[in-house]
Residue, then its C-alpha position, 0 to 999 in steps of 0.5 A: m617596460q621590463w628588463v630583458p636579456a641582452s641576447k634577446v635584444p634585436a640588432p639595430a637596423a643598418s644606417a641609411t647614411p654611410l659612414p665617412p671613410a677613415t682617413v688613410s695615412p700616406p704610405v711611408d717610404p721605407t727607403f727615405a731614411e736610408r736615402k736621407r743618411i746617404l744624402a746627408g754625407q753628400v751634402l756635408g762633403i759639398g758644404n765643406k768644399f764650398l765653405g773651406t775654400t776661397d777659390p771661385q771655381v771650386r765654390e761654383d762647382a760645389r754650388r752646381a753639385l748641390l743644385e743638382i740634388r732633387d731628392p726630397a730626402a735631402a731637404e733636411p740635411i741641406a737646411r741643417i748643414l748649410g744653414a749653419g754656415d755663413e751668409e752665402a752658404r745659407r743663401l745657397a741652401c735657400e736656392a737648393l731648397g727651392a728646386i726640391p719638391g715636397d713639403e719638407a723643402v717648403k717647411h724649411l724655406v718657411k723657417f728661413i723666412l720667419g727666423e733668418q736675421s740676414d736680409p739677403v738670406y731672407m730675400a733668397a728664401v722668399a724668392a725660392l718659395k715664390e718660384r716653386p711650381d708646386d707649393h708656395g707655403v701659403r698655409q704656413l705663412l698664413n698661420a704665421l700671421n698670428g705670431s709676434t709682430p716681427v714674424m707677422q711682418r715677415a710672413a706678410f711681406a712673403l705673401g705679398e711677393i707670392g701674390d696668391l689672392a687667397a691670402g688677401p682677406a687674412l692680410v686685411g685683418r692685419l692692417h691694424a695691429p692691436e696694442l695693449r695698454v695698462l691704465e693704473a688708477p687709485m681706487a676711489g674712497g669708501g662711503g662718506g667721502s673717506s679715502w682708502d689712502g692716507p694716514g691711519g692711527y696707532m695703538f699704544v700698549g704699555k705704561v708711561v713713566s714720569y720723571i723730574s731731572n736737573a732740579t737747579p735752584v734759582i735764587a733772586d730777590r724775594a723769589v726762590g725757584w727751581d729750573l725743573q725739567i719734567g718728562a715722560i718715558p713710554v714703556g711698551t709697544v706702539l702698533n701703527v694702523d695705516h690705510p693701504r693704497v689700492t691700485i686698479n690695473r685695467t688693460i685696454i686694447e686699442i687698435v691703433v697701430r698701422q702696419p705699413v708692411v701689410q699695406g705694401a704686401l696688399q698693394k704688391m699682390t693686387g696692384q691696388d692701393f686703398g691705404f689702411d681702409s680695411e673696408a675698401w680692401r674687403k670690398w675689393f676682394a669680395r668683388q674679385r671672388y664674385s667675378a671668379v664665381s660668375i666666370q665659372t658658372t657662365p655656360 
C-alpha cells in the first residue's frame, strides 16, 4: 500500500441500486394567504351578525352564509373567531369545518374534540368529523391515545363513533390503563441487628463547675448538720449525634384501571362485546384482517 494523489484515484463505479427519489414538498399556493385574509373578514362579519342578535331569522341567515363557505383557507378563521363565541357559535364552527375539505379543517376539528369542555360542542365536533368524506382525523386521534387519561378517553370515543377498524388494535391496547403507585418503606437496619433509625449519642466539649448553696444550719439534740444543696453547672457545647431515618421510595406500575370508554368504543366500532378481555379483542381483529387478505387474494 502507498499514498497516491487524489487526482489519480479512479472514480467509484455507479451503484446498481438507484437512490430513492427526494421527497418533494407540495407546492405552496401563492393565493392562500390573501384568500385567508379576505375570508377572515367575511367570517368576522358573519360571526358578529350571528352573535350580536337574538332574532332567529338573522341568526339562521348568518348560519347559512357560513355553511356556504368551502374554501380551505377559511378553516382557521372559522375555528378562531367562532371558537371564541358562545356554545352555539362553537357548534356552528364545528358544523362548518365538517364541510370544508383539507387537512386544516380536520386539524381544528380534532382540537375541538380533544379540548372542548362543553359536551354538546364536543359531540358536534365528533359528528362533523365522522361525516367528512375525505379524512376523519384517525391518525391524529390515534396519536392522542398516548395523552392524559381525559384526552385519551375523548379520542377513544371519537374513534368508536367514526368506526374505522384500523384503529381497533390501538384501542385494545388502552383497555387497561397503567396506574403508578409509590411505596414508601424505611430502609432495613445495618449488620448485627442494629437499625439505621433511633437515638444516637452526644459529645460534650467544655468543663463542669461544682457549687454548694443554701448552707442552712440544722441544730437538734446531740446533732448538728447542714442542709446543703450541691450542684454542677456544665459550661461548654453539647453536640448531638442522631441516626437519620432513611426511606426508600419504590415506584410500582400496576395495570389495574379499566377504561369503560375504550370498551364502549370497541363495542360501537365492531358490534362485538368481549368486555375487558384484551386477548379476545386481539383475536377478533386478527380474524378480520385475515378475512380481508383472503378476499383480496382470491382469484
